[in-house]
N, C-alpha and C positions, 0 to 999 in steps of 0.2 A: 401269559399268552393263552388265549382260548380260541377254539375253532368255531366257525359258524355251524349252526345245527343242520342247515341244508346248504349244499354246494354242488356245482356241476362236476361231472366226471367226464374227462376227455380221453380220447384214444391216442392222441399224439400232439406234438407241439403246434401243428398247423391250427388245430382247434383252439388251443390256448392263445395263439396270436390273435385270433378273432375275438375271443371273450375278454381277455385281460384289459383292453382299453375301455370296456363297458363298466368297469368299476367293481367287478367281483372281488371278494376278499379272500376266498378259500377255494381251492380246486384240487381234484384228485386226478393224477395221471394213471390211467389204467391201460397200459400198453400190453398187448397179448401176442404171443407167438412170434416174437421178434428175435432176430439173431443178436448175439452179444454186442456187436459194433453198433447196431441200430439202437439198442437199449442205452448204451453209453451216450450216444449222440442225442437221443430224445430227452433223457434225464438232464443232460447238461443244458440243452436249449430251454427246457421248461424251467430249470432253476434260474437261468439268466433272465427269462421273462418274469418270473416271480420276483426277483430282486428289482428289476426295472419298474414293475408296477406295484411293488410293496404288497404282494399277496402271499398267502400261505399255500405252499404246494405239498400235497400228500402224495408220495410215490407208492403205488400199489405193487406188491409182490417182490420187486427187485431191491431188496433191502441192502444187499452188498453194494450195489451201484449207488443207491441213495446215500448210504453212510460215507462211502469213498468220496462222493462229490459234495458232501456237506448238507444234504437235505435234513430239515429239522423234524419232518413227520414221515412215518412209514405206515402203510396199512398192510397187515398180515392176516390172511384167512386161516382157517383151521388146518388146511393142508400144508400151509407154509410153516407151521410150527413144528412139523416133524423134521 
């Protein structure tokens, strides 16, 4: 499985709901400054959309939630590695 070289980065599931029907194959969820319940909800909704539209979802920063909910891809920045 390979990732597209270029892909959109969305701030929440509402953006993914708009883009997914257009045929994108890869997208990154870059949710910032959200409370834990919101993170859980957004990751779950984005993963459901990814499954429905057969696209690859990359979860930015929230690696615990991504792993717990079964995401295949996680993006970690340098500050996340600490």
